[in-house]
Each structure stands twice: as structure tokens, then as C-alpha cells.
DSSP file (Angstrom, degrees, kcal/mol; ACC not computed):
  #  RESIDUE AA STRUCTURE BP1 BP2  ACC     N-H-->O    O-->H-N    N-H-->O    O-->H-N    TCO  KAPPA ALPHA  PHI   PSI    X-CA   Y-CA   Z-CA
    1    1 A M     >        0   0    0      0, 0.0     4,-1.9     0, 0.0     5,-0.1   0.000 360.0 360.0 360.0 -44.5   10.2  -25.3  -16.4
    2    2 A I  H  >  +     0   0    0      2,-0.2     4,-2.6     1,-0.2     5,-0.2   0.922 360.0  49.8 -66.9 -44.0    8.4  -22.0  -17.0
    3    3 A V  H  > S+     0   0    0      1,-0.2     4,-2.6     2,-0.2     5,-0.2   0.928 109.7  51.0 -60.8 -45.5    8.1  -21.4  -13.3
    4    4 A K  H  > S+     0   0    0      1,-0.2     4,-2.7     2,-0.2     5,-0.2   0.910 110.8  49.2 -58.4 -43.9   11.8  -22.1  -12.7
    5    5 A Y  H  X>S+     0   0    0     -4,-1.9     4,-2.9     1,-0.2     5,-0.6   0.933 112.1  47.6 -62.1 -47.1   12.7  -19.6  -15.5
    6    6 A L  H  X5S+     0   0    0     -4,-2.6     6,-1.9     1,-0.2     4,-1.4   0.893 114.8  46.3 -63.3 -39.9   10.4  -16.9  -14.0
    7    7 A V  H  X5S+     0   0    0     -4,-2.6     4,-0.6     4,-0.2    -2,-0.2   0.937 120.0  38.1 -67.5 -46.7   11.8  -17.5  -10.5
    8    8 A E  H  <5S+     0   0    0     -4,-2.7    -2,-0.2    -5,-0.2    -3,-0.2   0.850 130.3  25.4 -76.5 -34.9   15.4  -17.5  -11.6
    9    9 A N  H  <5S+     0   0    0     -4,-2.9    -3,-0.2    -5,-0.2    -2,-0.2   0.732 128.8  34.7-105.1 -26.4   15.4  -14.8  -14.3
   10   10 A N  H  <<S-     0   0    0     -4,-1.4    -3,-0.2    -5,-0.6    -2,-0.1   0.285 100.5-116.9-116.5   9.5   12.6  -12.5  -13.5
   11   11 A H     <  +     0   0    0     -4,-0.6    -4,-0.2     1,-0.2    -3,-0.1   0.768  56.8 158.6  61.3  29.2   12.6  -12.5   -9.7
   12   12 A Y        -     0   0    0     -6,-1.9     2,-0.5    -9,-0.1    -1,-0.2  -0.398  39.4-125.6 -72.5 160.7    9.2  -14.1   -9.4
   13   13 A E        -     0   0    0     -2,-0.1     2,-0.5     0, 0.0    -6,-0.0  -0.949  16.8-131.4-111.4 127.2    8.3  -15.8   -6.2
   14   14 A E        -     0   0    0     -2,-0.5     2,-0.1     1,-0.0   -10,-0.0  -0.649  27.5-156.8 -79.9 125.0    7.1  -19.4   -6.4
   15   15 A G        -     0   0    0     -2,-0.5     2,-0.3     2,-0.0    -1,-0.0  -0.267   7.4-126.1 -91.6-178.6    4.0  -19.9   -4.3
   16   16 A S    >>  -     0   0    0     -2,-0.1     3,-1.7     1,-0.1     4,-0.6  -0.945  19.4-121.8-127.9 149.2    2.4  -22.9   -2.8
   17   17 A N  G >4 S+     0   0    0     -2,-0.3     3,-0.9     1,-0.3    -1,-0.1   0.819 113.3  62.4 -59.3 -29.2   -1.1  -24.3   -3.2
   18   18 A S  G 34 S+     0   0    0      1,-0.2    -1,-0.3     3,-0.1    11,-0.0   0.691  93.6  63.2 -72.3 -16.6   -1.4  -24.0    0.6
   19   19 A D  G <4 S+     0   0    0     -3,-1.7     9,-1.2     9,-0.1    10,-1.0   0.739  87.6  87.9 -73.7 -23.3   -0.9  -20.2    0.4
   20   20 A Y  E <<  -A   27   0A   0     -3,-0.9     2,-0.8    -4,-0.6     7,-0.2  -0.652  69.7-148.1 -87.5 125.0   -4.1  -19.9   -1.7
   21   21 A N  E  >> -A   26   0A   0      5,-3.3     5,-1.5    -2,-0.5     4,-1.2  -0.824   9.0-167.4 -92.0 109.1   -7.4  -19.5    0.2
   22   22 A K  T  45S+     0   0    0     -2,-0.8    -1,-0.2     1,-0.2     5,-0.0   0.800  82.6  59.4 -68.9 -29.9  -10.0  -21.2   -2.0
   23   23 A I  T  45S+     0   0    0      1,-0.2    -1,-0.2    -3,-0.1    -2,-0.0   0.922 120.9  25.0 -65.5 -43.8  -13.0  -19.7   -0.1
   24   24 A Y  T  45S-     0   0    0      2,-0.2    -1,-0.2    -3,-0.1    -2,-0.2   0.438 101.7-128.1-100.9  -2.3  -11.9  -16.1   -0.8
   25   25 A A  T  <5 +     0   0    0     -4,-1.2     2,-0.3     1,-0.2    -3,-0.2   0.940  67.6 119.3  53.8  53.6  -10.0  -16.8   -4.0
   26   26 A I  E   <S-A   21   0A   0     -5,-1.5    -5,-3.3    -7,-0.0     2,-1.5  -0.996  75.8-113.5-147.5 148.4   -6.9  -15.0   -2.8
   27   27 A D  E  >  -A   20   0A   0     -2,-0.3     4,-2.3    -7,-0.2    -7,-0.2  -0.693  37.0-174.0 -80.9  93.4   -3.3  -15.7   -2.0
   28   28 A E  H  > S+     0   0    0     -2,-1.5     4,-2.4    -9,-1.2     5,-0.3   0.851  75.2  56.4 -63.4 -38.5   -3.7  -15.1    1.7
   29   29 A V  H  > S+     0   0    0    -10,-1.0     4,-1.7     1,-0.2    -1,-0.2   0.938 112.9  40.2 -60.6 -48.2    0.1  -15.4    2.6
   30   30 A R  H  > S+     0   0    0      2,-0.2     4,-2.5     1,-0.2    -1,-0.2   0.848 112.4  56.2 -73.3 -33.5    1.1  -12.6    0.1
   31   31 A L  H  X S+     0   0    0     -4,-2.3     4,-2.4     1,-0.2    -2,-0.2   0.961 112.7  40.6 -59.6 -51.7   -1.9  -10.4    1.0
   32   32 A F  H  X S+     0   0    0     -4,-2.4     4,-2.3     1,-0.2    -2,-0.2   0.807 113.1  54.7 -72.4 -27.6   -1.0  -10.3    4.7
   33   33 A R  H  X S+     0   0    0     -4,-1.7     4,-2.8    -5,-0.3    -1,-0.2   0.930 109.5  48.1 -65.7 -44.7    2.7  -10.0    3.9
   34   34 A F  H  X S+     0   0    0     -4,-2.5     4,-2.3     2,-0.2     5,-0.3   0.940 114.0  46.1 -59.7 -48.1    1.9   -6.9    1.8
   35   35 A L  H  X S+     0   0    0     -4,-2.4     4,-2.5     1,-0.2     8,-0.3   0.907 114.2  48.4 -62.7 -41.5   -0.3   -5.4    4.5
   36   36 A H  H  < S+     0   0    0     -4,-2.3     4,-0.4     1,-0.2    -1,-0.2   0.914 115.6  43.9 -64.4 -43.3    2.3   -6.2    7.2
   37   37 A D  H  < S+     0   0    0     -4,-2.8    -2,-0.2     1,-0.2    -1,-0.2   0.820 126.5  28.8 -72.8 -31.9    5.2   -4.7    5.1
   38   38 A T  H  < S+     0   0    0     -4,-2.3    -2,-0.2    -5,-0.2    -3,-0.2   0.702 134.4  21.3-105.0 -22.4    3.4   -1.6    4.0
   39   39 A Q     X  +     0   0    0     -4,-2.5     4,-2.6    -5,-0.3     5,-0.2  -0.238  66.1 148.2-144.1  48.1    0.8   -0.8    6.7
   40   40 A Y  H  > S+     0   0    0     -4,-0.4     4,-2.6     1,-0.2     5,-0.2   0.875  74.5  53.4 -56.7 -41.8    2.0   -2.5    9.9
   41   41 A E  H  > S+     0   0    0      2,-0.2     4,-2.6     1,-0.2    -1,-0.2   0.929 111.4  45.1 -61.5 -45.8    0.6    0.2   12.2
   42   42 A K  H  > S+     0   0    0      1,-0.2     4,-2.8     2,-0.2     5,-0.2   0.924 112.5  51.9 -62.8 -43.9   -2.9    0.0   10.6
   43   43 A L  H  X>S+     0   0    0     -4,-2.6     5,-1.1    -8,-0.3     4,-1.0   0.904 111.7  46.6 -59.8 -42.6   -2.8   -3.8   10.7
   44   44 A A  H  <5S+     0   0    0     -4,-2.6     3,-0.2    -5,-0.2    -1,-0.2   0.913 113.3  48.4 -66.7 -43.2   -1.8   -3.7   14.4
   45   45 A E  H  <5S+     0   0    0     -4,-2.6    -2,-0.2     1,-0.2    -1,-0.2   0.894 113.3  46.9 -64.1 -40.0   -4.6   -1.2   15.2
   46   46 A L  H  <5S-     0   0    0     -4,-2.8    -1,-0.2    -5,-0.2    -2,-0.2   0.667  98.5-143.7 -76.9 -16.1   -7.2   -3.2   13.4
   47   47 A R  T ><5 +     0   0    0     -4,-1.0     3,-1.0    -3,-0.2     4,-0.4   0.806  45.7 150.3  59.2  33.7   -6.0   -6.4   15.0
   48   48 A I  T 3 <S+     0   0    0     -5,-1.1     3,-0.4     1,-0.2    10,-0.1   0.860  70.5  44.0 -64.7 -37.6   -6.7   -8.4   11.9
   49   49 A E  T 3  S+     0   0    0     -6,-0.4    -1,-0.2     1,-0.2     3,-0.1   0.396  87.5  93.2 -91.4   4.7   -3.9  -10.9   12.6
   50   50 A D  S <  S-     0   0    0     -3,-1.0     2,-0.3     1,-0.2    -1,-0.2   0.884 100.1 -12.2 -66.4 -38.4   -4.7  -11.4   16.3
   51   51 A N     >  -     0   0    0     -4,-0.4     4,-2.0    -3,-0.4     5,-0.2  -0.970  69.9 -99.4-156.6 169.4   -7.0  -14.3   15.7
   52   52 A E  H  > S+     0   0    0     -2,-0.3     4,-2.5     1,-0.2     5,-0.2   0.809 116.6  58.7 -65.9 -30.8   -8.8  -16.3   13.0
   53   53 A I  H  > S+     0   0    0      2,-0.2     4,-2.3     1,-0.2    -1,-0.2   0.937 108.9  44.0 -65.2 -46.3  -12.2  -14.6   13.8
   54   54 A E  H  > S+     0   0    0      2,-0.2     4,-2.3     1,-0.2    -2,-0.2   0.903 113.7  50.9 -64.4 -41.2  -10.7  -11.1   13.0
   55   55 A K  H  X S+     0   0    0     -4,-2.0     4,-2.6     1,-0.2    -2,-0.2   0.912 110.3  49.7 -62.3 -42.2   -8.9  -12.4    9.9
   56   56 A K  H  X S+     0   0    0     -4,-2.5     4,-2.6     2,-0.2    -2,-0.2   0.901 109.4  51.7 -64.3 -41.2  -12.2  -14.0    8.7
   57   57 A K  H  X S+     0   0    0     -4,-2.3     4,-2.3     2,-0.2    -2,-0.2   0.923 111.8  47.1 -60.0 -44.6  -14.1  -10.7    9.3
   58   58 A F  H  X S+     0   0    0     -4,-2.3     4,-2.7     2,-0.2    -2,-0.2   0.936 113.4  46.8 -63.2 -47.1  -11.5   -8.8    7.3
   59   59 A L  H  X S+     0   0    0     -4,-2.6     4,-2.5     1,-0.2    -1,-0.2   0.860 110.9  53.0 -65.8 -35.0  -11.5  -11.3    4.4
   60   60 A D  H  X S+     0   0    0     -4,-2.6     4,-2.4     2,-0.2    -1,-0.2   0.928 111.4  46.4 -61.7 -45.0  -15.3  -11.3    4.4
   61   61 A R  H  X S+     0   0    0     -4,-2.3     4,-2.7     2,-0.2    -2,-0.2   0.918 113.0  48.9 -64.0 -44.5  -15.3   -7.5    4.1
   62   62 A L  H  X S+     0   0    0     -4,-2.7     4,-2.5     2,-0.2     5,-0.2   0.920 111.7  49.6 -60.5 -45.0  -12.7   -7.6    1.3
   63   63 A S  H  X S+     0   0    0     -4,-2.5     4,-2.3     1,-0.2    -2,-0.2   0.906 112.1  47.7 -61.6 -43.2  -14.6  -10.3   -0.5
   64   64 A K  H  X S+     0   0    0     -4,-2.4     4,-2.8     2,-0.2     5,-0.2   0.916 111.9  49.6 -65.5 -43.0  -17.8   -8.2   -0.3
   65   65 A K  H  X>S+     0   0    0     -4,-2.7     4,-3.3     2,-0.2     5,-0.8   0.905 111.7  48.4 -63.3 -41.2  -16.1   -5.0   -1.4
   66   66 A I  H  X5S+     0   0    0     -4,-2.5     4,-1.4     3,-0.2    -1,-0.2   0.914 114.0  47.4 -63.6 -41.5  -14.5   -6.8   -4.4
   67   67 A S  H  <5S+     0   0    0     -4,-2.3    -2,-0.2    -5,-0.2    -1,-0.2   0.905 121.2  36.3 -65.1 -42.4  -18.0   -8.2   -5.3
   68   68 A D  H  <5S+     0   0    0     -4,-2.8    -2,-0.2    -5,-0.1    -3,-0.2   0.921 134.3  19.5 -77.5 -46.1  -19.7   -4.9   -4.9
   69   69 A D  H  <5S-     0   0    0     -4,-3.3     4,-0.4    -5,-0.2    -3,-0.2   0.657 104.1-119.1-104.7 -20.0  -17.1   -2.4   -6.3
   70   70 A G     X< -     0   0    0     -4,-1.4     4,-1.6    -5,-0.8     5,-0.1   0.050  27.0 -84.8  92.7 154.5  -14.8   -4.6   -8.3
   71   71 A V  H  > S+     0   0    0      1,-0.2     4,-2.7     2,-0.2     5,-0.2   0.890 123.1  57.6 -62.4 -42.7  -11.1   -5.3   -8.1
   72   72 A I  H  > S+     0   0    0      1,-0.2     4,-2.5     2,-0.2    -1,-0.2   0.903 105.8  49.7 -59.4 -42.9  -10.0   -2.2  -10.0
   73   73 A N  H  > S+     0   0    0     -4,-0.4     4,-2.8     2,-0.2     5,-0.4   0.896 111.3  48.9 -63.8 -40.4  -11.8    0.1   -7.6
   74   74 A I  H  X S+     0   0    0     -4,-1.6     4,-2.3     2,-0.2    -2,-0.2   0.908 111.9  49.5 -65.3 -41.4  -10.2   -1.6   -4.6
   75   75 A I  H  < S+     0   0    0     -4,-2.7    16,-1.1     1,-0.2    15,-0.3   0.908 116.9  41.6 -63.6 -41.6   -6.8   -1.4   -6.3
   76   76 A R  H  < S+     0   0    0     -4,-2.5    -2,-0.2    -5,-0.2    -1,-0.2   0.902 131.9  18.7 -73.4 -42.0   -7.2    2.3   -7.0
   77   77 A K  H  < S-     0   0    0     -4,-2.8    -3,-0.2     1,-0.3    -2,-0.2   0.554  93.1-134.8-111.9  -9.8   -8.8    3.5   -3.8
   78   78 A G     <  -     0   0    0     -4,-2.3     2,-0.4    -5,-0.4    -1,-0.3  -0.427  33.6 -78.4  79.2-165.2   -8.1    0.9   -1.1
   79   79 A M  E     -B   86   0B   0      7,-2.4     7,-3.5    -2,-0.1     2,-0.4  -0.997  26.6-127.6-143.8 133.9  -10.8   -0.3    1.2
   80   80 A K  E     +B   85   0B   0     -2,-0.4     2,-0.4     5,-0.3     5,-0.2  -0.672  31.3 175.4 -78.6 128.5  -12.4    1.1    4.4
   81   81 A Y  E >   -B   84   0B   0      3,-3.2     3,-2.1    -2,-0.4     2,-0.3  -0.963  60.4 -43.5-139.1 121.8  -12.3   -1.4    7.2
   82   82 A K  T 3  S-     0   0    0     -2,-0.4   -36,-0.0     1,-0.3    -2,-0.0  -0.464 125.2 -23.5  55.1-116.8  -13.5   -0.4   10.7
   83   83 A N  T 3  S+     0   0    0     -2,-0.3     2,-0.3    -3,-0.1    -1,-0.3   0.225 125.6  72.1-107.7  14.8  -12.0    3.1   11.2
   84   84 A K  E <  S-B   81   0B   0     -3,-2.1    -3,-3.2   -42,-0.0     2,-0.6  -0.876  72.4-126.9-128.1 157.4   -9.1    2.8    8.7
   85   85 A T  E     -B   80   0B   0     -2,-0.3     2,-0.7    -5,-0.2    -5,-0.3  -0.939  22.5-147.8-102.5 119.4   -8.5    2.8    5.0
   86   86 A V  E     -B   79   0B   0     -7,-3.5    -7,-2.4    -2,-0.6     2,-0.1  -0.788  22.0-141.1 -87.3 117.7   -6.4   -0.2    4.0
   87   87 A D        -     0   0    0     -2,-0.7     2,-0.2    -9,-0.2    -9,-0.1  -0.444   7.3-146.2 -83.9 151.0   -4.3    0.9    1.0
   88   88 A S     >  -     0   0    0    -13,-0.2     4,-1.8   -14,-0.2     5,-0.2  -0.498  38.4 -95.5 -98.2 177.9   -3.5   -1.1   -2.1
   89   89 A I  H  > S+     0   0    0     -2,-0.2     4,-1.9     1,-0.2     5,-0.1   0.936 125.0  46.4 -59.0 -46.5   -0.2   -0.8   -4.0
   90   90 A W  H  > S+     0   0    0    -15,-0.3     4,-2.5     1,-0.2     5,-0.2   0.927 110.1  50.5 -66.3 -46.7   -1.8    1.7   -6.4
   91   91 A S  H  > S+     0   0    0    -16,-1.1     4,-1.8     1,-0.2    -1,-0.2   0.863 110.8  50.8 -63.7 -33.3   -3.6    3.9   -3.9
   92   92 A D  H  X S+     0   0    0     -4,-1.8     4,-2.0     2,-0.2    -1,-0.2   0.899 109.6  50.1 -67.8 -40.4   -0.3    4.2   -1.9
   93   93 A R  H  X S+     0   0    0     -4,-1.9     4,-2.7     2,-0.2    -2,-0.2   0.908 108.4  52.5 -63.4 -42.1    1.6    5.2   -5.1
   94   94 A V  H  X S+     0   0    0     -4,-2.5     4,-2.4     1,-0.2    -1,-0.2   0.919 109.0  50.1 -60.4 -43.6   -1.0    7.8   -5.9
   95   95 A R  H  X S+     0   0    0     -4,-1.8     4,-2.0     1,-0.2    -1,-0.2   0.902 111.4  48.3 -62.1 -42.2   -0.6    9.3   -2.5
   96   96 A V  H  X S+     0   0    0     -4,-2.0     4,-2.4     2,-0.2    -2,-0.2   0.915 110.7  50.9 -64.8 -43.7    3.2    9.4   -2.8
   97   97 A I  H  X S+     0   0    0     -4,-2.7     4,-2.5     1,-0.2    -2,-0.2   0.905 109.1  51.2 -62.1 -41.9    3.0   11.1   -6.3
   98   98 A K  H  X S+     0   0    0     -4,-2.4     4,-2.3     1,-0.2    -1,-0.2   0.908 110.2  49.4 -62.1 -41.5    0.6   13.7   -4.9
   99   99 A R  H  X S+     0   0    0     -4,-2.0     4,-2.5     1,-0.2    -2,-0.2   0.918 111.0  49.6 -62.7 -42.9    3.0   14.5   -2.1
  100  100 A L  H  X S+     0   0    0     -4,-2.4     4,-2.6     2,-0.2    -2,-0.2   0.902 109.8  50.9 -64.4 -40.3    5.9   14.7   -4.5
  101  101 A K  H  X S+     0   0    0     -4,-2.5     4,-2.2     2,-0.2    -1,-0.2   0.925 111.0  48.5 -62.4 -43.8    4.0   17.1   -6.8
  102  102 A R  H  X S+     0   0    0     -4,-2.3     4,-2.3     1,-0.2    -2,-0.2   0.912 111.8  50.5 -60.5 -42.0    3.2   19.3   -3.8
  103  103 A A  H  X S+     0   0    0     -4,-2.5     4,-2.6     1,-0.2    -2,-0.2   0.912 109.0  50.5 -63.4 -42.5    6.8   19.3   -2.8
  104  104 A M  H  X S+     0   0    0     -4,-2.6     4,-2.5     1,-0.2    -1,-0.2   0.886 109.1  51.5 -65.3 -37.8    7.9   20.2   -6.3
  105  105 A I  H  X S+     0   0    0     -4,-2.2     4,-2.0     2,-0.2    -1,-0.2   0.924 111.5  47.8 -62.5 -43.9    5.5   23.2   -6.4
  106  106 A K  H  X S+     0   0    0     -4,-2.3     4,-2.0     1,-0.2    -2,-0.2   0.908 111.8  49.3 -65.1 -41.1    6.8   24.4   -3.0
  107  107 A I  H  X S+     0   0    0     -4,-2.6     4,-2.7     1,-0.2    -1,-0.2   0.916 109.7  51.2 -64.4 -42.1   10.4   24.0   -4.2
  108  108 A S  H  X S+     0   0    0     -4,-2.5     4,-1.4     1,-0.2    -1,-0.2   0.878 109.2  51.2 -65.2 -35.1    9.7   25.9   -7.4
  109  109 A L  H  X S+     0   0    0     -4,-2.0     4,-0.9     2,-0.2    -1,-0.2   0.897 111.1  48.2 -65.8 -39.3    8.1   28.8   -5.4
  110  110 A V  H ><>S+     0   0    0     -4,-2.0     3,-0.7     1,-0.2     5,-0.5   0.915 109.8  51.9 -65.6 -42.5   11.2   28.9   -3.1
  111  111 A L  H 3<5S+     0   0    0     -4,-2.7    -1,-0.2     1,-0.2    -2,-0.2   0.787 104.2  57.5 -67.2 -26.5   13.5   29.0   -6.1
  112  112 A Q  H 3<5S+     0   0    0     -4,-1.4    -1,-0.2    -5,-0.2    -2,-0.2   0.766  99.7  72.7 -74.1 -24.4   11.6   31.9   -7.7
  113  113 A G  T <<5S-     0   0    0     -4,-0.9     2,-0.6    -3,-0.7    -3,-0.0  -0.127  99.7-100.7 -79.7-177.2   12.2   34.0   -4.6
  114  114 A S  T   5 +     0   0    0     -2,-0.0     2,-0.3     2,-0.0    -3,-0.1  -0.418  67.9 143.2-104.5  57.4   15.5   35.5   -3.5
  115  115 A F      < -     0   0    0     -2,-0.6     2,-0.1    -5,-0.5     0, 0.0  -0.677  46.3-123.1 -96.8 150.6   16.5   33.0   -0.9
  116  116 A D     >  -     0   0    0     -2,-0.3     4,-1.8     1,-0.1     3,-0.4  -0.307  35.2 -95.0 -83.3 174.7   20.0   31.8   -0.3
  117  117 A I  H  > S+     0   0    0      1,-0.2     4,-2.5     2,-0.2     5,-0.2   0.814 122.2  59.3 -62.7 -32.9   21.1   28.1   -0.4
  118  118 A A  H  > S+     0   0    0      2,-0.2     4,-2.1     1,-0.2    -1,-0.2   0.904 106.1  48.4 -63.1 -41.2   20.7   27.6    3.3
  119  119 A M  H  > S+     0   0    0     -3,-0.4     4,-2.2     2,-0.2    -2,-0.2   0.908 111.0  50.2 -65.7 -42.0   17.0   28.6    3.1
  120  120 A I  H  X S+     0   0    0     -4,-1.8     4,-2.3     1,-0.2    -2,-0.2   0.918 110.9  49.1 -62.3 -43.9   16.5   26.2    0.1
  121  121 A M  H  X S+     0   0    0     -4,-2.5     4,-2.4     1,-0.2    -1,-0.2   0.887 109.5  52.6 -63.8 -38.4   18.1   23.3    2.1
  122  122 A A  H  X S+     0   0    0     -4,-2.1     4,-2.4     2,-0.2    -1,-0.2   0.900 109.2  49.3 -63.7 -40.9   15.9   24.1    5.1
  123  123 A V  H  X S+     0   0    0     -4,-2.2     4,-2.4     2,-0.2    -2,-0.2   0.924 110.3  50.9 -64.3 -44.5   12.8   23.9    2.9
  124  124 A W  H  X S+     0   0    0     -4,-2.3     4,-1.9     1,-0.2    -2,-0.2   0.928 110.9  49.2 -56.1 -46.9   14.0   20.6    1.4
  125  125 A L  H  X S+     0   0    0     -4,-2.4     4,-1.5     1,-0.2    -2,-0.2   0.926 111.2  48.7 -60.5 -47.0   14.6   19.2    4.9
  126  126 A L  H  X S+     0   0    0     -4,-2.4     4,-2.7     1,-0.2     5,-0.3   0.880 108.3  55.1 -61.5 -39.0   11.1   20.3    6.2
  127  127 A M  H  X S+     0   0    0     -4,-2.4     4,-2.2     1,-0.2    -1,-0.2   0.917 109.7  45.3 -62.5 -42.8    9.4   18.8    3.1
  128  128 A F  H  < S+     0   0    0     -4,-1.9    -1,-0.2     1,-0.2    -2,-0.2   0.739 115.7  47.2 -76.9 -20.8   10.9   15.3    3.7
  129  129 A V  H  < S+     0   0    0     -4,-1.5    -2,-0.2    -5,-0.2    -1,-0.2   0.894 124.4  28.6 -81.1 -42.6   10.1   15.4    7.4
  130  130 A F  H  <        0   0    0     -4,-2.7    -2,-0.2    -5,-0.2    -3,-0.2   0.607 360.0 360.0 -99.0 -13.5    6.5   16.6    7.1
  131  131 A F     <        0   0    0     -4,-2.2    -1,-0.2    -5,-0.3    -3,-0.2   0.412 360.0 360.0-107.2 360.0    5.4   15.3    3.8
């Protein structure tokens, strides 16, 4: 009854016991869906989903990092795996916020100068392409 309410009214997703990996104590289906949706290029380069051996290596590393550094640290900073940093939701948000702050500083500097509207629009365009 509670699950039904949360799914129907609060847009929760009902999971399945088979999604949960008891060895690593993690919802493996949602973890890999998140990584696939947010960092597909990194996931492909790291070849984590190519076979069960690679997936096990990744989950072993994640488990060790959580054990050594704690969940909060992984959420805040992400996790280094092979030659890439696998981001968490929080670390990705922090990166986006920093980019937006840099963009706002640049826009305010442009607005303080004596530039016309075409120049301001060009700066906006460049910011969204390169940042």
C-alpha cells in the first residue's frame, strides 16, 4: 500500500529484489542505468558492461572505495576507476554549478563594458558551446 502510493503519487520507481546485488549491497540495475544515462562515453571507454569480469572489477573497486572513504565522499567526489573519474549525482551537480558561476562572472564583465547586444549574444553563445 505504501509502495503503491509512492509510485503513483511521488513518481518513485518500484524495484525488484532481483535488482539488488547482495554481495555488494547495491541496486545494480539502477547504478548501471545512472552511469549509462549520465556518463555513457566513460562507461564505454572503461568497458565496464562488456562482460561480467569487468563489471565485477568495477563493483569490487566501488565496494573498496566505499569501505575506505565512505559513501558521502564517493557521492561528493565520485570515484577514480582505471584512467577516468566516475561521477556521482552530486559531483556532477557541483561541476555544473561551477561552470554556471564562471559563466555568470563572464557575462557580468561583458555587461560592464560598452558592448552592443550582438557582442553580448555572441558571448552567450560561446559560453554554452564551450562551457
